[in-house]
C-alpha positions in Angstrom: -27.9 10.1 11.6 -26.0 8.7 14.6 -22.4 7.7 14.9 -19.9 6.8 17.5 -18.1 9.9 18.6 -14.5 10.4 19.7 -13.2 8.0 17.1 -10.1 9.2 15.2 -10.7 9.7 11.5 -14.4 9.0 11.8 -16.5 10.2 9.0 -20.0 9.0 8.0 -21.4 9.0 4.5 -24.1 11.6 4.1 -27.6 10.2 4.0 -26.6 6.8 5.4 -28.1 5.6 8.7 -25.5 4.1 11.0 -26.8 1.3 13.3 -25.0 -0.3 16.3 -24.4 -3.4 14.1 -22.6 -1.1 11.6 -20.5 0.4 14.4 -19.3 -3.1 15.3 -18.5 -3.9 11.7 -16.6 -0.7 11.5 -14.6 -1.5 14.6 -13.7 -5.0 13.1 -12.6 -3.5 9.8 -10.4 -0.9 11.6 -8.8 -3.5 13.8 -8.1 -5.8 10.8 -6.6 -2.9 8.8 -4.4 -2.0 11.8 -3.0 -5.5 12.2 -2.5 -6.0 8.4 -0.5 -2.8 8.1 1.4 -3.6 11.3 2.7 -6.7 9.6 3.5 -4.7 6.5 5.7 -2.3 8.6 7.7 -5.3 9.8 8.2 -6.7 6.3 9.3 -3.3 4.8 11.3 -2.0 7.8 12.9 -5.0 9.5 13.0 -7.9 7.1 16.1 -6.4 5.4 17.9 -6.2 8.7 16.9 -9.8 9.5 18.3 -11.1 6.2 21.4 -8.9 6.6 22.2 -10.3 10.0 21.7 -13.8 8.6 24.7 -13.1 6.4 23.1 -12.3 3.1 24.7 -9.6 0.9 22.9 -6.4 -0.2 22.6 -7.9 -3.7 21.0 -11.1 -2.3 18.6 -9.0 -0.2 17.7 -7.0 -3.4 17.0 -10.2 -5.2 14.7 -11.4 -2.4 12.8 -8.1 -2.4 12.5 -8.1 -6.2 10.5 -11.3 -5.9 7.6 -9.3 -4.3 6.7 -7.1 -7.3 7.0 -10.1 -9.7 4.7 -12.3 -7.6 2.3 -9.4 -7.2 1.5 -9.4 -10.9 0.2 -13.0 -10.9 -1.1 -13.1 -7.3 -3.3 -10.0 -7.5 -4.8 -11.1 -10.8 -5.5 -14.7 -9.7 -6.9 -13.6 -6.3 -9.0 -10.7 -7.8 -10.6 -12.9 -10.4 -11.2 -15.7 -7.8 -12.9 -13.1 -5.5 -15.3 -11.9 -8.2 -16.0 -15.4 -9.5 -16.7 -17.0 -6.1 -18.3 -13.9 -4.6 -16.1 -13.7 -1.5 -13.4 -11.6 0.0 -13.4 -12.6 3.6 -12.6 -16.3 2.9 -9.8 -15.4 0.5 -8.3 -13.1 3.2 -8.3 -15.9 5.7 -6.7 -18.3 3.1 -4.0 -15.7 2.3 -3.2 -15.2 5.9 -3.0 -18.9 6.5 -0.5 -19.2 3.6 1.6 -16.4 5.2 1.7 -18.2 8.5 2.9 -21.4 6.9 5.5 -19.6 4.8 7.0 -17.6 7.7 7.0 -20.7 9.9 9.0 -22.6 7.2 11.4 -19.6 6.9 12.6 -19.8 10.5 14.9 -22.9 10.0 15.9 -22.1 6.4 19.4 -20.9 5.6 20.2 -21.8 2.0 19.7 -18.7 -0.2 17.9 -20.5 -3.0 15.5 -22.2 -0.5 14.9 -18.8 1.1 14.0 -17.3 -2.3 11.5 -20.0 -3.0 9.9 -19.6 0.5 9.7 -15.8 0.1 8.1 -16.3 -3.3 5.4 -18.3 -1.6 5.1 -15.8 1.1 4.8 -12.9 -1.3 2.2 -14.8 -3.3 0.0 -14.8 -0.2 1.0 -11.4 1.1 0.9 -9.1 -2.0 -2.9 -9.3 -2.6 -3.7 -8.5 1.1 -4.0 -4.7 0.8 -5.9 -4.9 -2.4 -8.5 -7.2 -1.0 -8.7 -5.2 2.2 -9.3 -2.1 0.2 -12.0 -3.8 -1.8 -13.8 -5.0 1.3 -13.7 -1.5 2.9 -15.1 0.0 -0.3 -17.8 -2.6 -0.6 -18.7 -2.3 3.1 -18.7 1.5 3.1 -22.4 1.9 1.9 -23.6 -0.6 4.5 -21.8 0.8 7.5 -22.1 4.5 6.6 -18.3 5.1 6.9 -16.0 6.5 4.2 -13.0 4.6 2.9 -10.4 7.0 4.5 -12.1 6.8 7.9 -11.3 3.0 7.9 -8.0 3.1 6.0 -6.6 5.7 8.5 -6.2 2.8 11.0 -3.9 1.0 8.6 -1.6 4.1 8.7 -1.8 4.0 12.5 -0.9 0.3 12.5 2.1 0.9 10.2 3.4 3.9 12.2 2.9 2.3 15.6 4.4 -1.0 14.5 7.5 0.8 12.9 8.1 2.6 16.1 7.2 0.1 18.8 8.7 -3.0 17.2 11.8 -0.9 16.3 12.4 -0.1 19.9 11.7 -3.7 20.9 13.9 -5.3 18.3 16.7 -2.8 19.1 17.4 -4.5 22.4 17.0 -8.1 21.1 18.4 -10.4 18.5 17.0 -9.7 15.0 15.9 -13.3 14.7 12.9 -12.4 16.9 11.7 -10.4 13.9 10.1 -13.6 12.4 8.4 -14.4 15.7 6.9 -10.9 15.9 5.8 -11.2 12.3 4.1 -14.6 13.0 2.3 -12.9 15.9 0.8 -10.0 13.9 -0.2 -12.4 11.0 -1.9 -14.7 13.6 -3.9 -11.7 15.0 -5.0 -10.7 11.5 -5.9 -14.4 10.7 -8.1 -14.5 13.8 -9.8 -11.1 13.0 -10.5 -12.2 9.4 -13.2 -14.6 10.7 -15.1 -11.7 12.3 -15.4 -9.7 9.0 -18.6 -9.4 7.1 -18.5 -10.5 3.4 -20.5 -8.1 1.2 -19.2 -9.5 -2.0 -21.9 -12.2 -2.1 -24.7 -9.7 -2.6 -23.4 -8.6 -6.0 -24.5 -10.2 -9.3 -22.2 -12.7 -10.9 -19.6 -11.1 -13.1 -19.3 -11.5 -16.9 -15.6 -11.7 -17.7 -16.1 -10.5 -21.3 -17.6 -7.4 -19.8 -14.5 -6.9 -17.6 -12.2 -7.0 -20.6 -14.3 -4.6 -22.6 -14.4 -2.3 -19.6 -10.6 -2.1 -19.0 -10.1 -1.5 -22.8 -12.0 1.8 -22.7 -9.7 4.8 -23.4 -10.4 6.6 -20.1 -9.5 3.4 -18.2 -6.3 2.8 -20.2 -5.2 6.5 -19.7 -5.9 6.3 -16.0 -3.8 3.2 -15.5 -1.0 4.6 -17.6 -0.8 7.7 -15.5 -1.0 5.6 -12.3 1.9 3.5 -13.6 4.0 6.6 -14.2 3.3 8.2 -10.8 3.6 4.8 -9.0 7.0 4.2 -10.5 8.3 7.5 -9.1 6.8 6.7 -5.7 8.3 3.2 -5.7 11.8 4.6 -6.6 11.8 6.6 -3.4 10.2 3.8 -1.3 12.7 1.2 -2.6 15.9 3.3 -2.3 15.2 5.8 0.5 17.1 3.7 3.0 20.0 3.3 0.6 20.2 7.0 -0.2 20.0 8.0 3.5 22.6 5.5 4.4 25.0 6.9 1.7 24.5 10.3 3.4 25.6 8.8 6.7 22.2 8.1 8.3 21.9 5.6 11.2 19.3 2.8 11.2 17.3 4.7 13.8 17.2 7.8 11.7 16.0 5.7 8.7 13.3 4.2 10.9 12.3 7.7 12.0 11.8 8.6 8.3 9.5 5.6 7.8 7.5 6.5 10.9 7.1 10.2 9.8 5.8 9.1 6.4 3.3 6.7 7.8 2.1 9.1 10.6 1.8 12.0 8.1 -0.9 10.0 6.2 -3.3 10.1 9.2 -4.4 13.8 9.2 -4.8 13.8 5.5 -6.9 10.6 5.5 -9.0 12.2 8.2 -9.6 15.3 6.1 -10.3 13.2 3.0 -12.8 11.2 4.9 -14.7 14.3 5.9 -14.3 16.6 2.9 -12.8 14.6 0.1 -16.1 14.0 -1.6 -16.4 17.8 -2.2 -13.5 17.8 -4.7 -13.0 16.2 -8.1 -10.8 13.1 -8.1 -8.7 14.0 -11.1 -7.9 17.5 -9.8 -6.8 15.9 -6.5 -4.6 13.4 -8.3 -3.0 16.3 -10.2 -2.3 18.1 -6.8 -0.8 14.9 -5.5 1.4 14.6 -8.5 2.7 18.2 -8.1 3.4 17.4 -4.4 5.5 14.5 -5.5 7.4 16.9 -7.9 8.3 19.2 -5.0 9.1 16.3 -2.6 11.5 14.6 -5.0 13.2 17.9 -6.0 13.9 18.6 -2.4 15.3 15.1 -1.9 17.6 15.7 -4.9 19.1 18.8 -3.3 19.9 17.6 0.3 23.2 16.3 1.6 22.3 15.9 5.3 20.0 12.9 5.9 18.1 14.6 8.7 16.3 16.7 6.0 15.0 13.5 4.5 13.0 12.8 7.7 11.3 16.2 7.4 10.7 15.9 3.6 9.0 12.5 4.3 6.2 14.6 5.8 5.2 15.4 2.2 4.0 11.9 2.1 0.8 13.3 3.5 -0.1 15.5 0.5 1.5 13.2 -2.1 0.8 9.6 -1.3 -2.2 9.9 1.0 -4.1 12.0 -1.5 -2.9 9.9 -4.5 -3.7 6.5 -3.1 -7.0 7.3 -1.5 -8.3 9.4 -4.4 -7.1 6.9 -7.0 -9.2 4.1 -5.4 -12.2 6.5 -5.2 -11.9 7.3 -8.9 -11.5 3.6 -9.6 -14.9 2.9 -8.0 -16.4 5.3 -10.5 -14.8 3.7 -13.5 -15.5 0.1 -12.6 -18.8 -1.3 -11.4 -19.1 -3.2 -8.1 -19.3 -6.7 -9.7 -15.8 -6.1 -11.2 -14.5 -4.4 -8.0 -12.0 -7.0 -6.9 -10.7 -7.7 -10.4 -10.5 -4.0 -11.1 -8.5 -3.4 -7.9 -6.4 -6.4 -8.7 -5.4 -4.7 -12.0 -4.7 -1.5 -10.1 -2.5 -3.5 -7.7 -0.7 -5.1 -10.6 0.1 -1.7 -12.0 0.8 -0.1 -8.6 2.8 -2.9 -7.0 3.9 -5.2 -9.8 4.9 -3.2 -12.9 5.8 0.0 -11.0 7.9 -2.1 -8.6 9.8 -3.8 -11.4 10.3 -0.6 -13.3 11.4 1.4 -10.3 13.8 -1.4 -9.2 15.5 -1.8 -12.6 15.5 1.9 -13.6 16.0 3.4 -10.2 18.8 1.0 -9.3 20.7 1.8 -12.5 20.3 5.6 -12.2 21.3 5.6 -8.6 24.3 3.4 -9.1 25.6 5.1 -12.2 24.4 8.7 -12.0 24.0 9.4 -8.3 21.3 10.6 -5.9 20.6 13.9 -7.6 19.9 12.4 -11.0 17.9 9.6 -9.3 15.5 12.0 -7.6 15.3 14.3 -10.6 14.2 11.3 -12.7 11.5 10.6 -10.1 10.5 14.3 -10.2 10.3 14.2 -14.0 8.0 11.1 -13.9 5.8 12.9 -11.3 5.6 16.0 -13.4 4.4 14.0 -16.4 1.7 12.3 -14.3 0.6 15.5 -12.7 0.1 17.3 -16.0 -1.6 14.2 -17.4 -4.2 14.1 -14.6 -4.7 17.9 -15.0 -5.4 17.6 -18.7 -7.7 14.6 -18.1 -9.6 16.7 -15.5 -10.0 19.6 -17.9 -11.1 17.3 -20.7 -13.7 15.5 -18.5 -15.2 18.8 -17.3 
């Protein structure tokens, strides 16, 4: 077996011969993941500041951001089914990126709040399925290029961390309106790279939708998605309100940005290790470990009063989210055959992004406003504990 050395996070699949052509495809997948997650960092970290500087209230910004999970439910299902029906991922990625370019371009002159909401609804429709399709393409490409999923996905984490830091320093010395121009640039780069990707979806047999419905109705699949929903809701509570809780403790915007960078950067070593050694461990056991890591993470966040500690605690992102997300996708490939891959991942995204996002927003916002930070994070800890025990029991049962 040959492989390109000196590449961060590189890990080949045992028994798979890696050719120079596969190395080129690996490079394109890594570059595309980097640029897609660079855009995501701008959306998550700097769009709120952009809207705030445009004069929108915190409540209005919250409404704009609640559109994302709602659109995710429909967009992921529609795009996932279209991908499996028409046997393509690459073309859909290009189409989604074109839609994002148009939506962001229209957003520049818009000022009316209602108009902005409609534009952002269109933007989120094209943006929300991106990570899911990218993951599907990586997983389908993995046997052909001889690289594991984490060895490709690690470059997404790099893109997020680098973008959060570099663009933060860049935007600090300029007007926040430049945020949209920077976002347009990263989307345009991703759009160009999408035409260089190889589409492995076409080699799969045509899907039977009745088979998909029977598949997702199986008890083990239902239990898996329920546990994912519980743990995802806890994760989304922290993700959605971390900046708010840190701000209430007196954190500056730069300190909040540092917390985001630490969480993204902490994924990289864990994804590297999962790429090399993850296949040696059972998926459900790893998911249980991730759940207990979330329990410790949220308990610590419930106890602190100085926001600087939140930056350090975000380092737990490595053994909570990185293990959880990568392993859940790996387990999903065992539950769902390749011909249903995009639809299965779309259902996963609906649970992970859509339902969990809506639940965390409604429940988390209420608990934080009426009961405070301690109760907020203890609630997230309780949900994580339920999920961790659930994955552990499922692991024992399947053995």
